[in-house]
N, C-alpha and C positions, 0 to 999 in steps of 0.2 A: 389335614388341617392346613389351612393357608396362612404364613405369616406374613402380615404387612411390614415392611422394613423400615419404612419411610412415610413420616407422617401425609395423609393425602390431603393436597391444597387446592384452592379454586376449583378449576374445571375437573379436577380427578375427585376430587371431595364431593362435589354435585354428581358427578355420573355413578358413583360409590353410592350414595344415599339414593339417589334415584332407583338403582338394581335392589339396596335393600328394600325401599319400600315397597318396589315393584315384586319380592320374593315373598316378604314376612309381614305377620299378620298383627306384630305388636311391636313396641320399641319401648325402652325405659329411660330413665333420666334418675340421677339421685342428689340428694341435697343432705348435706352432711355438717351439724350445728360444730363439731368439734373443728371445722377448717375456717371458723370466722362469721361474719355477718353474713346472712343472707338476704339482706336488703337488696342488694342488685340483681339477684335471681327472679325475685317476683313479677318484673314485666315477662318473661319468658313464659313462665307456669302460666300467670293471667290467661295471655296470648293461646297457649294450648289448652286451656280448660274443657273447650269443646269436644277436645278427642281425650280426652279423660277416659280411662277403663277404671282404675283404681289407684289408689295410693296405699303402701304399707311401710309400716315402722318395722325395719328388719334390720339385722346385723349381717345380712348376706343377700348378694344379688350377682347377677353373672359378672364372674369372672375375681370376684372379691367376698372376702371374708373378714369383719372387723373382729377385732378380739377385747377383751376385757369390757365386755358387756354394754358397750356403745351400741348405737343404735342409729340408722340413718332413713329418712324419707325415701321411698324407692316410688316413682310415679310412673305407672304403667300406661301407655297412651295406643289406640287404634294407627295403624300406618294410612290414614285416609289424606285426600289432597292436599287438603287445610295445613295438617300438620308437615306434609313435606315441604311445604311453602314455607313454611316459617323456621325448620330446622334447617332447610339451605339459604335463609336471607340471614339467619343468626349468627353463623359460624361460619369461618371459610376455611376451616380445618379440620379434621376430625380429633385431632388433640387440643384445639380451643375449646370443649367441653370440660372445664375446669372450674372449680370455684375459686377465688369469689365471684368471678365475672359471670359466669354461667354453669348450671347444674352440671353435674360430673357424670362421665364415664356415658354418653350416649352409645347405644348398643342396641342390636335387633334379635328380636325372636320368632321363630317360625314354628306355630304350633307347640309353643311352652318351651321351646329348646332353643339354646344357644346357636344362632346363625355369626351375627358379628357381633364379636366381643371385644369391648375397647375399655382399657384401663389407662385413662389419661395422665395420670401423675405419672406413671412408669415407662409413659409413649410407648404402650404394649397393644397391639392390637392382632387380630386375627378371626378367619372367617374357617369357621365348620361346615363343611358339605364333601359329599362323596359323588356328588352328582357331576357327570362329565359335563353335561348340557351345561350348569351353572360355573363350573371351574373354567369354562371355553369363554363364558360370560365375562368372568372377572378378570380373563388374561386381555381380552379385547378392551378393558378401560386402559387407554392411550396415556402411560406416565406412572401410573400404581405397579409401586415396587414390591413385589411379593417374592415368598419362597415357598416352596412345598414341603410339608413334611413326609419323607420317603417310610 
């Protein structure tokens, strides 16, 4: 596991997003009613509609489990070129994906398994890979502060 030590911002964010889109086949965004009004989130959800695979109401998603019977809407999207541009222009950092301004926890999956896990409220994110090639690609992102689990 590769832990991201500091919020990737600007060019670092863009390069990380490009890598995630190149490697993964889907990503998700989360909308939680318990975090206040969701009105501000609607424009980005609307803009991504064409890439939407499915929306699920659930209490569990990549890196998070809600307790007390609460559920959230988890939107799963295709990693197509249009969605890539929307994700890159909508935010300037990984931890910007926070309500009330944006949907929560932009995370990426590869063949249904977590690849880039982002828990924005806790400012925690990590990449799950054992591929030496992909580890090399991650390390090539200049300015990305990471640590490796030994």
